[in-house]
C-alpha positions in Angstrom: 178.5 115.1 130.8 181.9 113.3 131.2 183.5 113.1 134.6 186.7 114.9 133.6 184.5 117.8 132.2 182.6 118.1 135.4 185.9 118.1 137.4 187.3 120.9 135.1 184.2 123.0 135.7 184.2 122.4 139.5 187.9 123.5 139.6 186.6 127.1 138.9 184.4 127.1 142.0 186.6 129.6 143.8 186.5 132.1 140.8 182.8 131.8 139.7 179.5 131.8 141.4 177.4 128.6 141.7 174.7 129.8 139.3 177.2 130.4 136.6 178.8 127.0 137.0 175.4 125.3 136.9 174.5 127.2 133.7 177.7 126.1 132.1 177.0 122.4 132.9 173.5 122.7 131.3 174.5 124.6 128.2 177.8 123.0 127.2 177.4 120.2 124.6 178.3 116.7 125.8 180.8 116.0 123.0 183.0 119.0 123.6 186.8 118.5 123.9 188.6 119.3 127.1 190.8 122.0 125.4 187.7 123.8 124.1 186.0 123.6 127.5 189.1 125.0 129.2 189.2 127.9 126.7 185.5 128.6 127.3 186.0 128.6 131.1 188.8 131.1 130.8 186.6 133.4 128.7 183.8 133.1 131.2 186.2 134.0 134.1 187.4 137.1 132.2 183.8 138.2 131.4 182.8 137.6 135.1 185.7 139.6 136.4 185.0 142.6 134.1 181.4 142.6 135.1 182.2 143.1 138.8 181.9 146.6 140.3 185.1 148.4 141.2 185.7 149.2 144.8 184.5 152.8 145.5 182.1 152.8 142.6 179.1 155.0 143.4 176.5 152.5 142.4 173.6 154.3 144.1 174.2 157.5 142.2 174.8 155.7 138.9 171.5 153.7 139.4 169.5 156.8 140.3 170.7 158.7 137.2 170.3 155.6 135.0 166.6 155.3 136.0 165.9 159.0 136.4 167.2 160.2 133.0 165.2 157.8 130.8 162.3 158.4 133.2 162.0 161.9 131.9 161.1 160.6 128.5 158.2 158.5 129.8 154.7 159.2 128.6 151.7 159.7 131.0 149.0 157.8 129.1 146.9 154.9 130.4 146.5 151.7 128.5 142.9 150.7 127.7 141.4 147.4 126.7 139.0 148.3 123.9 135.4 148.5 125.1 135.9 147.5 128.8 136.1 150.6 130.9 137.2 148.9 134.1 140.2 147.2 132.4 142.6 150.1 132.4 146.2 149.5 133.2 148.4 152.3 134.7 151.6 152.5 132.7 154.5 154.9 132.3 155.6 157.3 135.0 152.5 157.1 137.2 153.1 153.3 137.5 156.8 153.7 138.3 156.0 156.2 141.0 153.3 153.8 142.4 155.9 151.0 142.7 158.9 153.0 144.0 156.7 154.8 146.6 155.3 151.4 147.6 151.7 152.7 147.6 149.3 150.6 149.5 146.3 151.4 147.3 147.2 151.2 143.6 145.0 152.7 140.8 144.5 149.6 138.6 145.1 146.3 140.4 145.2 143.4 137.9 146.1 139.7 137.9 147.4 137.4 135.2 146.1 133.9 135.9 147.7 130.9 134.2 145.9 127.6 134.2 147.1 124.0 134.5 147.6 122.3 131.1 144.5 120.1 131.3 142.2 123.2 131.7 143.8 125.0 128.8 141.0 124.7 126.2 138.4 127.4 125.3 135.4 125.8 127.1 137.2 125.2 130.4 138.7 128.7 130.3 135.3 130.3 129.7 133.8 128.2 132.5 136.7 129.2 134.9 136.4 132.9 134.0 132.7 132.9 134.8 133.4 131.0 138.0 135.9 133.5 139.4 134.3 136.8 138.3 132.6 138.5 141.3 128.9 138.5 140.3 126.6 140.9 142.3 122.9 140.5 142.4 122.4 144.0 140.9 124.0 142.8 137.6 121.3 140.1 137.2 118.2 142.1 138.1 116.1 143.4 135.2 113.4 145.2 137.2 112.7 146.2 140.8 109.0 146.6 141.9 107.9 147.9 145.3 104.4 147.2 146.6 103.8 149.5 149.5 100.4 148.0 150.6 101.6 144.4 150.6 105.0 145.4 151.9 106.8 143.4 149.2 109.8 144.0 147.0 109.9 142.0 143.8 113.1 141.4 141.8 112.8 140.2 138.2 116.0 138.5 137.1 117.4 138.4 133.5 116.8 134.9 132.2 119.7 135.0 129.7 122.2 136.0 132.4 121.0 133.3 134.8 121.6 130.8 132.1 125.1 132.1 131.3 126.0 132.0 135.0 124.3 128.6 135.5 122.1 129.9 138.3 118.5 129.6 139.5 116.3 131.8 141.7 116.4 129.1 144.4 120.2 129.0 144.5 120.3 132.8 144.8 117.9 132.8 147.7 120.4 130.6 149.7 122.8 133.6 149.8 120.1 135.6 151.6 118.8 133.1 154.2 121.2 134.1 156.9 121.3 137.9 156.2 117.6 138.8 156.0 116.0 138.9 159.4 112.8 140.9 159.0 111.8 139.5 155.6 110.2 136.3 154.2 111.7 135.0 151.0 109.9 133.4 148.1 111.1 132.6 144.6 109.3 131.6 141.3 111.0 131.0 137.9 113.1 134.1 137.6 111.6 136.3 140.3 112.5 136.8 144.0 109.9 138.3 146.4 110.9 139.8 149.8 107.9 140.2 152.1 108.3 142.4 155.2 107.3 140.9 158.5 107.1 144.1 160.6 104.5 146.9 160.8 103.3 148.7 157.7 104.8 152.0 158.8 108.3 150.8 158.4 108.5 151.4 154.7 112.0 152.8 154.9 113.3 149.3 155.4 112.0 148.2 152.0 113.9 151.1 150.3 117.1 150.2 152.2 116.7 146.6 151.2 116.5 147.5 147.5 119.9 149.3 147.8 121.4 146.5 149.9 120.5 143.6 147.6 122.3 145.2 144.7 125.7 144.5 146.4 125.1 141.0 147.6 127.8 138.6 146.1 126.1 135.7 144.3 129.2 133.9 143.1 132.9 134.4 142.2 135.9 135.6 144.1 135.7 138.9 146.1 137.6 141.7 144.4 137.7 140.3 140.9 135.5 142.8 139.0 136.3 141.8 135.4 137.8 138.9 133.6 139.3 138.7 130.1 140.7 135.4 128.7 143.4 136.1 126.1 145.4 133.7 124.0 149.2 133.9 124.3 151.3 131.6 122.2 149.2 128.5 122.3 147.8 128.9 125.9 145.1 130.9 127.5 145.8 133.5 130.2 143.1 135.2 132.2 143.6 138.9 132.8 141.5 140.4 135.6 140.6 143.8 136.9 140.9 143.7 140.7 143.0 141.2 142.6 142.7 138.4 145.2 145.9 136.5 145.0 145.3 134.3 148.1 142.0 132.9 147.1 142.9 132.5 143.4 146.1 130.5 144.2 143.9 128.0 146.2 141.9 127.0 143.2 142.8 123.6 141.6 142.7 124.9 138.0 145.3 127.6 138.6 149.0 127.1 137.9 150.3 128.7 141.1 153.9 128.8 139.9 153.2 131.5 137.3 150.1 133.3 138.4 150.8 136.8 139.8 149.2 140.2 140.5 150.6 143.7 140.2 150.0 144.7 143.8 153.4 144.6 145.6 151.9 144.6 149.1 149.5 141.7 148.3 152.4 139.6 146.9 154.4 140.5 150.1 151.6 139.4 152.3 150.8 136.1 150.4 154.2 135.0 149.2 156.8 136.9 151.3 159.5 139.4 150.9 161.6 137.6 148.3 158.6 137.4 146.0 157.9 141.1 146.6 161.5 142.0 145.6 161.1 140.0 142.4 157.7 141.6 141.8 159.2 145.1 142.1 161.9 144.2 139.5 159.4 142.6 137.1 156.9 145.4 137.3 159.4 148.2 136.8 161.1 146.3 134.0 157.7 145.8 132.3 157.0 149.5 132.3 160.5 150.3 131.0 160.2 147.8 128.1 156.7 149.1 127.2 158.1 152.6 126.9 161.0 151.3 124.7 163.7 152.5 127.1 166.9 150.7 127.8 167.9 150.5 131.5 170.2 147.8 132.9 168.3 145.4 135.1 171.0 145.7 137.8 170.0 149.3 138.5 166.5 148.2 139.2 167.7 145.3 141.2 169.6 147.7 143.5 166.5 149.8 144.2 164.4 146.6 144.8 167.1 145.4 147.3 167.1 148.6 149.2 163.3 148.6 149.4 163.1 145.1 150.8 166.4 145.0 152.8 164.7 145.0 156.2 162.2 142.2 155.4 159.3 144.5 154.8 158.5 146.6 151.7 159.5 150.3 152.1 159.0 153.0 149.5 161.6 155.4 148.4 160.0 158.2 150.4 160.7 160.3 153.5 158.6 157.8 155.6 160.3 154.7 154.1 163.9 154.1 153.0 165.0 157.7 153.6 163.8 157.8 157.2 166.3 155.0 158.1 169.4 156.8 156.9 172.0 157.1 159.7 173.0 160.6 158.7 170.9 163.6 159.8 172.2 165.7 157.0 171.2 163.1 154.4 167.7 162.9 155.8 167.5 166.7 155.9 168.6 166.9 152.2 165.6 164.9 151.1 162.4 166.6 152.4 161.3 168.6 155.5 164.9 169.6 156.5 164.0 171.8 159.5 162.0 169.0 161.2 165.0 166.6 160.9 167.6 169.2 162.1 165.5 170.2 165.1 164.8 166.6 166.2 168.5 165.7 165.8 169.5 168.7 167.9 167.0 167.8 170.6 168.3 164.2 170.7 172.0 165.2 170.4 172.6 163.1 167.3 176.1 162.8 165.8 176.7 162.7 162.1 179.8 160.7 161.2 179.8 161.9 157.5 180.3 158.4 156.1 178.2 158.8 153.0 178.0 161.0 149.9 175.3 163.6 150.5 176.5 164.9 153.8 180.1 165.4 152.5 178.8 167.3 149.5 176.8 169.6 151.9 179.9 170.6 153.9 182.3 170.7 151.0 184.5 167.7 151.7 185.8 165.0 149.3 183.2 162.3 149.1 184.1 158.7 150.1 183.8 157.3 146.6 186.4 156.3 143.9 189.7 158.1 144.6 188.2 159.7 147.7 187.7 156.3 149.3 191.3 155.4 150.5 193.1 157.7 152.9 196.8 158.3 152.1 199.4 158.4 154.8 202.7 160.0 153.6 205.8 161.4 155.4 206.2 165.0 154.5 209.8 166.4 154.4 
């Protein structure tokens, strides 16, 4: 870009934000004339000014209604991946409620794992998917046989699955070495034999062992129950059921810039509050687009900002965002009014009537729009 063009754009620094100026520098063609550029800048300033919110505009109310009204048209169905029962995805209203209430336990935690370009071929993707899926011993066992007289438990493993997962009986035994105190371990081709060391009467231990070994993790990442590689526009993305963002991001094959999960709290813990705010916006917007609704992104951004304003994620509930309102009457208008009023009376709280709800309750003009400025006139 020519120096005079850059200077012209920089001269608008007091009228436009930095991000807008940077975007202009990138998108304007290099061979543009100064007159045209000047005209473009004037148009941008006009558009920027008209996009600003007027003082006294009730943005909270407008946002609440803009999200709430289309929300009434949302469906309540769950999206299924054909043939995989664990791979459901909560969508529609239940998902919106999950996000805005900032629920700690969500119904269907999932991840989208993007891979670095050199691992983006079918063989590498399949290998990686098998590597991260949490494999429990119970999935590999074909048959359990208990021998009460010899005090042994024999597990017969499925040969095909062992080959798929690239495992042998000896490798599996390594996982048990530290955990099994009262048993001797032995393995042949595709069988594992546990022999009890104690007295013959303690048969209950063998039964307990049978249930215990089913849940022993053989390989993979804890929490990732299912994996499903899908192709999206020339590259493979791995969808998972269950999440473990921290451990997945540490893997070399993973593109950590784009990989994410749908659990807001997990994102907050691993990547911080700014990432959590962006995740709230992305997740809500995804639901809204899937439902074919049209809500301005700025309404969602406002809610996300309020939820993350204090540096921790707070839901729009009586324990979260609402509990922090300065006004007693505003808190009482949401839920459990008597509790709020009694506590406020005991503490001698004062309500300065600075916001909307409390003024509506006592029938005064609300401090919005024309009600915002106070007029001082001399009366004759």
